[in-house]
C-alpha positions in Angstrom: 33.4 -5.0 -58.8 31.9 -7.6 -56.3 28.3 -7.3 -54.7 28.1 -7.1 -51.1 26.8 -10.7 -49.9 23.7 -10.1 -47.8 24.2 -11.1 -44.0 21.5 -13.7 -42.5 21.7 -12.7 -39.0 19.7 -10.3 -36.9 21.1 -7.4 -35.9 20.8 -7.4 -32.1 22.2 -3.9 -31.3 19.0 -2.0 -31.3 17.2 -4.7 -29.3 19.8 -4.6 -26.6 19.7 -0.5 -26.6 15.8 -1.0 -26.0 16.3 -3.6 -23.4 19.0 -1.3 -21.3 16.4 1.5 -21.5 13.7 -0.7 -20.3 16.1 -1.7 -17.3 17.0 1.7 -16.2 13.2 2.5 -16.5 12.2 -0.4 -14.2 15.2 0.3 -11.6 13.9 4.0 -11.2 10.1 3.4 -11.3 10.3 0.0 -8.7 11.2 2.4 -5.4 8.1 4.7 -6.5 5.5 1.8 -6.3 2.6 2.5 -3.8 3.2 1.0 -0.4 0.6 -1.1 1.7 -1.4 0.1 4.6 0.0 -1.4 7.6 -3.0 -2.1 9.8 -3.6 -4.3 13.3 -6.5 -6.5 13.0 -8.7 -7.4 15.7 -8.4 -10.4 17.8 -10.3 -13.5 17.0 -13.9 -14.1 18.4 -12.4 -15.9 21.5 -11.4 -12.8 23.0 -12.7 -11.2 26.0 -16.0 -8.7 25.2 -15.4 -5.1 24.8 -17.4 -3.0 27.3 -20.9 -2.1 25.8 -20.6 1.8 25.3 -16.9 2.8 25.1 -15.8 6.3 25.1 -15.8 7.4 21.3 -11.9 9.1 21.3 -9.4 7.5 23.7 -6.4 9.7 23.8 -3.1 7.8 25.1 0.1 10.1 24.5 2.6 7.1 25.2 0.7 4.9 22.5 0.0 6.0 18.8 -2.6 3.4 17.8 -5.7 4.3 15.9 -8.8 1.6 15.9 -11.3 2.3 13.3 -14.9 1.0 13.4 -17.4 2.2 10.9 -21.0 1.3 10.2 -22.2 -0.5 6.7 -23.3 3.0 5.5 -20.0 4.8 5.2 -18.1 4.7 1.6 -14.9 2.8 1.5 -13.2 6.2 0.3 -14.2 8.0 3.2 -12.8 5.2 5.5 -9.6 5.7 3.6 -9.4 9.0 4.0 -9.8 9.0 7.9 -7.2 6.7 8.5 -4.9 8.6 5.8 -5.8 11.6 8.3 -4.8 9.3 11.3 -1.6 8.4 9.8 -0.7 12.1 8.7 -1.7 13.1 12.5 1.1 11.0 13.5 -0.9 7.3 14.2 2.1 4.7 14.1 -0.5 1.5 13.8 -4.1 1.6 12.9 -6.4 -1.2 13.9 -9.5 -2.3 12.2 -12.5 -3.2 14.9 -15.2 -5.6 13.7 -19.0 -5.0 14.0 -20.4 -4.7 17.5 
């Protein structure tokens, strides 16, 4: 009776199976990644000055743009919540205004 000869190569079949599973997972999870927030930044400092006391809320039904200006004492999470609420209410663009 002859003894089987050991094979010196690596069996790559299990490695290919693991690679295919990882590929499928990445293909499923990639579209689910969080998306960035589209924000319109204010114009550079050379622009005309804004009026000193603008109305706090301006509602134009044809333009769905919201401008956000906060003081330094507001927590970042509260600002993001307000921006999310504006987006949920139908705002198409959110502009971030600098300090006065």
